[in-house]
C-alpha positions in Angstrom: 88.9 168.9 66.0 86.4 171.8 66.2 88.9 174.0 64.4 89.2 171.6 61.5 85.5 170.5 61.1 82.7 172.9 62.0 79.7 171.5 63.8 77.4 172.4 60.9 79.5 170.5 58.3 77.2 168.9 55.7 79.2 165.7 55.3 79.4 165.1 59.0 75.7 165.8 59.6 74.8 163.5 56.7 77.0 160.6 58.1 75.2 160.8 61.5 71.7 161.3 60.0 72.0 158.3 57.7 73.8 156.2 60.3 76.7 155.5 58.0 79.1 152.8 59.5 82.7 153.0 60.2 84.9 155.9 59.3 82.2 157.8 57.4 81.2 159.6 60.7 84.8 160.2 61.8 85.6 163.8 62.2 89.2 163.0 61.2 88.1 161.6 57.9 85.8 164.5 57.3 88.7 166.9 58.0 90.9 165.0 55.5 88.2 165.2 52.9 87.9 168.9 53.5 91.7 169.2 52.7 90.9 167.8 49.2 93.8 165.3 49.3 92.2 162.1 48.1 94.6 159.6 49.5 94.9 161.1 53.0 91.7 159.5 54.5 92.9 156.1 53.3 96.3 156.6 54.9 94.6 157.7 58.2 92.3 154.7 58.1 95.2 152.3 57.4 97.2 153.7 60.3 94.2 153.3 62.7 93.8 149.7 61.4 97.5 148.9 61.9 97.5 150.3 65.4 94.4 148.4 66.3 96.0 145.2 64.9 99.2 145.9 66.9 97.3 146.5 70.1 95.4 143.3 69.6 98.6 141.3 69.0 100.1 142.7 72.2 97.0 141.8 74.2 97.0 138.3 72.9 100.6 137.9 73.9 100.1 139.4 77.4 96.9 137.4 78.0 98.5 134.1 76.9 101.5 134.7 79.1 99.2 135.6 82.1 97.2 132.4 81.5 100.5 130.4 81.4 101.5 131.9 84.7 98.2 131.0 86.2 98.6 127.5 85.0 102.1 127.3 86.5 100.6 128.4 89.9 97.8 125.7 89.6 95.1 128.3 89.2 94.3 127.3 85.6 94.2 123.8 83.9 97.6 122.1 83.8 97.5 121.4 80.0 98.1 125.2 79.5 101.7 124.7 80.6 102.6 122.7 77.6 104.5 124.3 74.7 106.1 123.4 71.5 109.9 122.8 71.1 110.3 126.5 70.2 108.5 127.4 73.5 105.3 128.6 71.8 102.3 128.3 74.2 99.9 127.0 71.6 97.2 126.0 74.1 97.3 129.4 75.9 97.2 131.3 72.6 94.3 129.1 71.4 92.3 129.7 74.6 93.0 133.5 74.4 91.9 133.7 70.8 88.8 131.6 71.4 87.7 134.1 74.0 88.3 136.8 71.4 85.6 135.1 69.3 83.1 136.5 71.7 83.5 139.8 69.9 81.3 138.4 67.2 78.4 138.8 69.5 78.3 142.4 68.4 77.2 141.3 65.0 73.7 140.5 66.3 70.9 143.0 66.9 71.4 142.9 70.7 74.8 144.6 70.8 73.9 146.5 73.9 73.1 143.3 75.8 76.5 141.7 74.9 78.3 144.9 75.8 76.5 145.0 79.2 77.7 141.4 79.8 81.3 142.4 79.2 81.1 145.6 81.3 79.5 143.6 84.2 82.1 140.9 83.9 85.0 143.3 83.9 83.6 145.4 86.7 83.0 142.3 88.9 86.5 141.1 88.2 88.0 144.4 89.1 86.0 144.5 92.4 87.1 141.0 93.3 90.7 141.8 92.4 90.6 145.0 94.4 89.1 143.3 97.5 91.5 140.4 97.2 94.5 142.8 97.1 93.4 145.3 99.6 91.6 143.3 102.3 93.1 139.8 102.0 96.7 140.8 101.2 97.3 144.3 102.5 100.7 145.9 101.9 103.1 145.1 104.7 105.0 147.9 106.3 108.7 147.8 105.5 111.0 147.5 108.5 
Protein backbone atom coordinates (compact mmCIF):
# COMPACT_ATOMS: atom_id res chain seq x y z
CA UNK A 1 0.00 0.00 0.00
CA UNK A 2 2.95 2.30 0.61
CA UNK A 3 3.73 2.17 -3.10
CA UNK A 4 0.20 3.33 -4.05
CA UNK A 5 -0.40 5.96 -1.36
CA UNK A 6 2.46 8.01 0.06
CA UNK A 7 2.40 8.71 3.79
CA UNK A 8 2.12 12.47 3.15
CA UNK A 9 -0.99 12.18 0.92
CA UNK A 10 -3.27 15.16 1.62
CA UNK A 11 -6.54 13.18 1.31
CA UNK A 12 -5.37 10.46 3.71
CA UNK A 13 -4.04 12.98 6.24
CA UNK A 14 -7.28 14.98 6.10
CA UNK A 15 -9.39 11.85 6.66
CA UNK A 16 -7.47 10.98 9.82
CA UNK A 17 -7.21 14.56 11.06
CA UNK A 18 -10.96 15.17 10.68
CA UNK A 19 -11.86 11.69 11.98
CA UNK A 20 -13.94 10.86 8.93
CA UNK A 21 -15.90 7.61 9.36
CA UNK A 22 -15.89 4.51 7.23
CA UNK A 23 -13.97 4.20 4.01
CA UNK A 24 -12.80 7.82 3.91
CA UNK A 25 -9.66 6.86 5.84
CA UNK A 26 -9.09 3.67 3.86
CA UNK A 27 -5.81 3.67 2.02
CA UNK A 28 -7.41 1.46 -0.63
CA UNK A 29 -10.10 4.05 -1.37
CA UNK A 30 -7.50 6.82 -1.42
CA UNK A 31 -5.44 4.77 -3.89
CA UNK A 32 -8.52 4.33 -6.11
CA UNK A 33 -9.22 8.07 -5.96
CA UNK A 34 -5.62 8.77 -7.00
CA UNK A 35 -6.19 6.62 -10.12
CA UNK A 36 -8.96 9.10 -11.10
CA UNK A 37 -11.44 6.33 -11.97
CA UNK A 38 -14.62 7.57 -10.33
CA UNK A 39 -16.51 4.28 -10.04
CA UNK A 40 -13.59 2.21 -8.71
CA UNK A 41 -13.89 3.21 -5.00
CA UNK A 42 -17.59 2.32 -5.10
CA UNK A 43 -16.82 -1.09 -6.58
CA UNK A 44 -14.19 -1.79 -3.91
CA UNK A 45 -16.58 -0.74 -1.15
CA UNK A 46 -19.35 -2.92 -2.61
CA UNK A 47 -17.01 -5.91 -2.74
CA UNK A 48 -15.94 -5.39 0.88
CA UNK A 49 -19.59 -5.09 1.94
CA UNK A 50 -20.55 -8.24 0.01
CA UNK A 51 -17.70 -10.23 1.55
CA UNK A 52 -18.63 -9.01 5.04
CA UNK A 53 -22.25 -10.05 4.45
CA UNK A 54 -21.12 -13.44 3.15
CA UNK A 55 -18.91 -14.00 6.19
CA UNK A 56 -21.73 -12.98 8.53
CA UNK A 57 -24.11 -15.38 6.79
CA UNK A 58 -21.60 -18.20 7.16
CA UNK A 59 -21.05 -17.44 10.85
CA UNK A 60 -24.79 -17.46 11.56
CA UNK A 61 -25.08 -20.83 9.83
CA UNK A 62 -22.14 -22.33 11.74
CA UNK A 63 -23.24 -20.89 15.09
CA UNK A 64 -26.82 -22.11 14.71
CA UNK A 65 -25.62 -25.62 13.80
CA UNK A 66 -23.24 -25.64 16.77
CA UNK A 67 -26.04 -24.53 19.06
CA UNK A 68 -28.23 -27.30 17.65
CA UNK A 69 -25.48 -29.84 18.34
CA UNK A 70 -25.18 -28.59 21.91
CA UNK A 71 -28.94 -28.93 22.34
CA UNK A 72 -28.82 -32.52 21.06
CA UNK A 73 -26.13 -33.33 23.63
CA UNK A 74 -28.22 -31.76 26.39
CA UNK A 75 -25.80 -28.86 26.92
CA UNK A 76 -28.27 -26.25 25.66
CA UNK A 77 -32.03 -25.88 26.17
CA UNK A 78 -34.08 -28.66 24.58
CA UNK A 79 -36.38 -26.33 22.60
CA UNK A 80 -33.41 -25.55 20.33
CA UNK A 81 -33.71 -29.01 18.77
CA UNK A 82 -37.06 -28.16 17.15
CA UNK A 83 -37.14 -27.32 13.46
CA UNK A 84 -39.66 -26.66 10.72
CA UNK A 85 -40.85 -29.28 8.22
CA UNK A 86 -38.06 -28.13 5.90
CA UNK A 87 -35.50 -28.73 8.69
CA UNK A 88 -34.86 -25.03 9.32
CA UNK A 89 -33.61 -24.50 12.87
CA UNK A 90 -35.69 -21.39 13.52
CA UNK A 91 -35.00 -21.19 17.27
CA UNK A 92 -31.25 -21.69 16.89
CA UNK A 93 -31.04 -19.04 14.18
CA UNK A 94 -33.16 -16.65 16.26
CA UNK A 95 -30.92 -17.09 19.32
CA UNK A 96 -27.80 -16.64 17.19
CA UNK A 97 -29.15 -13.47 15.56
CA UNK A 98 -30.30 -12.09 18.92
CA UNK A 99 -26.74 -12.40 20.20
CA UNK A 100 -25.64 -10.47 17.11
CA UNK A 101 -27.80 -7.58 18.34
CA UNK A 102 -25.10 -6.98 20.94
CA UNK A 103 -23.12 -5.37 18.15
CA UNK A 104 -25.35 -2.33 18.56
CA UNK A 105 -23.49 -1.62 21.80
CA UNK A 106 -20.80 -0.03 19.65
CA UNK A 107 -23.21 2.78 18.74
CA UNK A 108 -22.89 4.29 22.22
CA UNK A 109 -20.09 6.51 23.47
CA UNK A 110 -18.50 3.70 25.49
CA UNK A 111 -17.37 1.56 22.56
CA UNK A 112 -14.11 0.59 24.25
CA UNK A 113 -15.95 -0.78 27.27
CA UNK A 114 -18.21 -2.99 25.12
CA UNK A 115 -15.21 -4.20 23.11
CA UNK A 116 -13.37 -5.04 26.33
CA UNK A 117 -16.37 -7.12 27.47
CA UNK A 118 -16.27 -9.13 24.26
CA UNK A 119 -12.51 -9.57 24.34
CA UNK A 120 -12.65 -10.75 27.96
CA UNK A 121 -15.54 -13.10 27.22
CA UNK A 122 -13.82 -14.67 24.23
CA UNK A 123 -10.49 -14.95 26.04
CA UNK A 124 -12.09 -16.62 29.05
CA UNK A 125 -13.97 -19.01 26.78
CA UNK A 126 -10.79 -19.93 24.94
CA UNK A 127 -8.96 -20.57 28.21
CA UNK A 128 -11.78 -22.77 29.49
CA UNK A 129 -11.90 -24.64 26.19
CA UNK A 130 -8.12 -25.13 26.19
CA UNK A 131 -8.06 -26.35 29.79
CA UNK A 132 -10.98 -28.68 29.17
CA UNK A 133 -9.36 -30.16 26.09
CA UNK A 134 -5.80 -30.46 27.34
CA UNK A 135 -6.17 -31.29 31.01
CA UNK A 136 -9.51 -33.05 31.31
CA UNK A 137 -9.49 -34.91 28.00
CA UNK A 138 -5.88 -35.36 26.88
CA UNK A 139 -5.23 -37.11 23.60
CA UNK A 140 -4.91 -40.83 24.05
CA UNK A 141 -1.95 -42.55 22.50
CA UNK A 142 -2.85 -44.80 19.60
CA UNK A 143 -2.10 -48.47 20.04
